[in-house]
Every structure is written in C-alpha cells, then in structure tokens.
C-alpha positions as CSV (number, residue, x, y, z in Angstrom):
1,M,-37.5,25.3,19.7
2,K,-35.1,28.1,18.7
3,L,-32.4,26.4,20.8
4,I,-32.9,23.1,19.0
5,I,-32.7,24.8,15.6
6,S,-29.6,26.6,16.6
7,L,-28.0,23.4,17.7
8,L,-28.9,21.6,14.5
9,L,-27.4,24.5,12.4
10,F,-24.3,24.4,14.6
11,V,-23.9,20.6,14.0
12,Q,-24.4,21.0,10.3
13,V,-21.7,23.7,10.1
14,L,-19.3,21.4,12.0
15,V,-20.0,18.5,9.7
16,V,-19.5,20.6,6.6
17,G,-16.4,22.2,8.0
18,C,-14.8,18.9,8.9
19,S,-15.6,17.2,5.6
20,A,-14.7,20.2,3.3
21,T,-11.8,19.6,0.9
22,P,-9.1,22.4,1.1
23,R,-9.4,24.7,-1.9
24,L,-6.8,24.9,-4.7
25,A,-6.3,27.7,-7.2
26,P,-7.7,26.7,-10.6
27,V,-5.1,25.3,-13.0
28,P,-5.3,27.4,-16.2
29,A,-5.5,25.7,-19.6
30,D,-1.8,26.5,-20.1
31,G,-0.8,25.7,-16.5
32,V,1.6,23.0,-15.4
33,I,0.8,20.2,-13.0
34,L,4.0,18.6,-11.6
35,A,3.7,15.0,-10.6
36,F,6.6,14.5,-8.2
37,G,7.6,11.2,-6.7
38,D,9.3,7.8,-7.2
39,S,8.5,4.7,-9.3
40,L,4.8,5.1,-8.5
41,T,4.9,8.4,-10.3
42,A,7.3,7.3,-13.0
43,G,4.9,4.4,-13.9
44,T,7.0,1.4,-13.2
45,G,4.9,-1.7,-14.1
46,A,3.2,0.0,-17.1
47,A,4.2,1.7,-20.4
48,L,5.0,5.4,-20.1
49,E,1.6,6.3,-21.5
50,G,0.0,4.2,-18.8
51,S,1.6,6.1,-15.9
52,Y,-0.8,8.0,-13.7
53,P,0.6,11.5,-14.8
54,A,0.1,10.6,-18.5
55,V,-3.5,9.3,-17.8
56,L,-4.3,12.4,-15.7
57,S,-3.0,14.6,-18.5
58,R,-5.4,13.0,-21.0
59,L,-8.3,13.1,-18.5
60,S,-7.7,16.7,-17.4
61,G,-6.6,18.4,-20.6
62,R,-3.7,19.9,-18.7
63,R,0.1,19.4,-19.1
64,V,1.2,17.0,-16.4
65,V,5.0,16.7,-16.0
66,N,6.1,13.2,-14.9
67,A,8.9,13.9,-12.4
68,G,9.1,10.4,-11.0
69,V,12.5,8.8,-10.2
70,P,12.4,5.1,-9.3
71,G,14.0,4.2,-6.0
72,E,14.0,7.8,-4.7
73,V,13.7,8.3,-1.0
74,T,12.3,11.5,0.6
75,A,15.7,13.0,1.4
76,A,16.7,12.8,-2.3
77,G,13.4,14.2,-3.3
78,L,13.8,17.1,-1.0
79,A,17.2,17.9,-2.6
80,R,15.8,17.5,-6.1
81,L,12.6,19.5,-5.8
82,P,13.9,23.1,-5.8
83,Q,15.4,22.8,-9.3
84,L,12.2,21.3,-10.7
85,L,10.1,24.0,-9.2
86,E,12.3,26.7,-10.7
87,Q,12.4,24.9,-14.1
88,E,8.7,24.0,-14.5
89,K,7.0,26.8,-12.5
90,P,4.0,24.6,-11.8
91,T,0.6,25.8,-10.7
92,L,0.1,22.6,-8.8
93,V,2.3,19.7,-7.4
94,L,1.1,16.2,-6.8
95,L,3.5,14.9,-4.1
96,C,3.8,11.1,-3.8
97,L,6.9,9.9,-1.9
98,G,7.8,7.7,1.1
99,G,7.6,4.1,-0.2
100,N,11.3,3.7,-0.6
101,D,11.9,5.0,2.9
102,F,9.7,2.3,4.2
103,L,11.3,-0.4,2.0
104,Q,14.8,0.6,3.1
105,R,13.6,0.8,6.7
106,L,14.7,4.5,7.0
107,D,13.5,6.6,9.9
108,A,9.8,7.3,9.5
109,G,10.1,10.5,11.5
110,K,12.7,11.8,9.1
111,A,10.5,10.9,6.1
112,E,7.6,12.8,7.6
113,E,9.9,15.8,8.3
114,N,11.2,15.7,4.6
115,L,7.6,15.6,3.3
116,R,6.6,18.5,5.5
117,A,9.6,20.5,4.2
118,M,8.6,19.7,0.6
119,V,5.0,20.9,1.1
120,Q,6.3,24.1,2.7
121,M,8.8,24.6,-0.2
122,I,6.1,24.1,-2.8
123,R,3.7,26.6,-1.2
124,A,6.5,29.1,-0.7
125,Q,6.9,29.0,-4.5
126,G,3.2,29.9,-4.9
127,A,2.1,26.5,-6.1
128,G,-0.7,24.4,-4.8
129,V,-0.1,20.9,-3.3
130,V,-1.9,17.6,-3.2
131,L,-0.4,15.0,-0.9
132,I,-0.8,11.3,-1.8
133,G,-0.5,8.8,1.0
134,V,1.8,5.8,0.3
135,P,1.1,2.5,2.1
136,R,3.7,0.8,4.2
137,L,4.1,-2.9,3.7
138,G,3.8,-5.1,6.8
139,L,1.3,-7.7,7.8
140,G,-1.1,-5.7,5.5
141,L,-1.1,-2.5,3.7
142,E,-1.5,0.7,5.7
143,V,-0.8,4.4,5.0
144,P,0.9,5.9,8.0
145,T,-1.4,8.3,9.8
146,W,1.2,11.1,9.6
147,Y,0.4,11.7,5.9
148,G,-3.0,12.8,6.9
149,K,-1.6,15.0,9.7
150,I,0.8,16.7,7.3
151,A,-2.1,17.5,4.9
152,K,-4.3,18.7,7.7
153,D,-1.6,20.9,9.3
154,A,-0.8,22.5,5.9
155,N,-4.5,22.6,4.9
156,V,-3.8,20.9,1.5
157,P,-6.0,18.2,-0.3
158,Y,-5.1,14.7,0.6
159,E,-5.6,11.4,-1.3
160,G,-5.0,8.7,1.3
161,K,-7.1,5.8,0.2
162,A,-6.4,5.2,-3.5
163,L,-3.0,3.6,-3.4
164,E,-3.9,1.4,-0.4
165,R,-6.9,0.1,-2.3
166,I,-5.1,-0.4,-5.6
167,L,-2.1,-2.1,-4.0
168,G,-4.4,-4.4,-2.1
169,D,-5.9,-5.7,-5.3
170,R,-3.8,-8.3,-7.2
171,S,-5.6,-7.6,-10.4
172,L,-4.4,-4.0,-10.3
173,K,-0.7,-4.8,-9.7
174,S,2.2,-5.6,-11.9
175,D,4.4,-6.8,-9.0
176,P,4.1,-6.7,-5.2
177,I,4.8,-2.9,-4.9
178,H,3.7,-1.4,-8.2
179,P,0.3,-0.9,-9.9
180,N,-0.3,-2.0,-13.5
181,A,-1.8,0.2,-16.2
182,A,-5.3,-0.5,-14.8
183,G,-4.1,0.5,-11.3
184,Y,-2.5,3.7,-12.5
185,Q,-5.7,4.5,-14.4
186,Q,-7.7,4.2,-11.1
187,L,-5.1,6.4,-9.3
188,A,-5.4,9.1,-12.0
189,E,-9.2,9.0,-11.8
190,A,-9.1,9.3,-8.0
191,L,-6.9,12.3,-8.3
192,L,-9.0,13.9,-11.0
193,K,-12.0,13.6,-8.7
194,L,-10.1,15.2,-5.9
195,L,-8.8,18.1,-8.1
196,K,-12.3,18.8,-9.3
197,K,-13.6,18.8,-5.7
198,A,-10.9,21.2,-4.6
199,G,-11.5,23.6,-7.5
200,A,-8.3,23.0,-9.4
201,L,-10.1,21.7,-12.4
202,P,-13.5,22.4,-13.8
C-alpha cells in the first residue's frame, strides 16, 4: 500500500513539474514591458490602439512599449535589440519574431539561432522573457517545434498556440498574414493569462 501511495505521489509531482509555467519576476506598477517584434507586434491590420501591445497595456495597467517593425527578420531584430534594452530598461520582453524569415525563405536554423541569442541577451540584461511562437505558412499553419525547444531550454514562458489559432480563423484576420483588431485582442488576452500564470502580473 505504501508503495502504491509513493508511486502516485511521484506521478503527481511529475505531472505538476511538466505542466508548470516558468516563473517571471513581478512587473511593478511603474515597470516597462517591451513588446519586440515585426508587423504582428506593430499591429498591421488594425489601428495603433488595436495592436496587441496597446490592448495588453490597457488590460494589465502596465506600460507596454510597442517596438514592432514591419518586415523585420530575426537578424535585423538581433541587431536592433541591444539599443532598445538600454533605452527602455524593461522588466519583461515579449519576443515575437520569425514570420518574415519564413516568408523570405531564409534559413530556419539561423532564425532559431538568432532567437536564442535574443533570449540570452534579454536575460543577461536582467529582464524576463516570454517567447511567442509564429506559425509558418505552408499547406496549413504550423508553429515550428524549435520555438518550444528554445523556451524549454531557456526555461521561459511560451505562448505557442494563440497566433496559430488566430491566423487560422478568417474572421480574426485583416489579410492572409495579419490579425485584425479582434485577433490582436485575443492575442493580448492570451498573453495576459500567461503573464498572470507566470507571476508577472497579479
């Protein structure tokens, strides 16, 4: 009987451990969240106030800086990031890049390498990171598995389902590759839920 109880407890610990969201430091009321990415962050397809950083700022009560540059590939993002980290001194960075690498058929291995370098750079500056998986267009929509691997290796929270779901729903898109205001609203809500689960927001 004791053996059975011990085994059940062991399995429970494994399940909890595997499903636990990595923890983030709380973002103080005057802290900065840096939303870093391309057109998906800039809010292409919606008015500026409809972009996900603007919506997330309203939902969270925190300052969310929209640092989205339409058309940016991961190599350019890697080069741009250090100055922004120095300028904004964020508590937390939401990292959403890779879509333009896919559209331009750039080396996926290099995109992964660039994103890993960005995660390391952000953490070296003392900020938390949330990685957002971007789907690759093909016969369907699919987020490359290496996004999840980057997040797991770095032990950072990961949102890998929201964009795939949103961009798979025509009613939530402004064009084939961008959400509309309703889509960005849903992305912001998914990120808010993850940030609360990770302890970054109350």
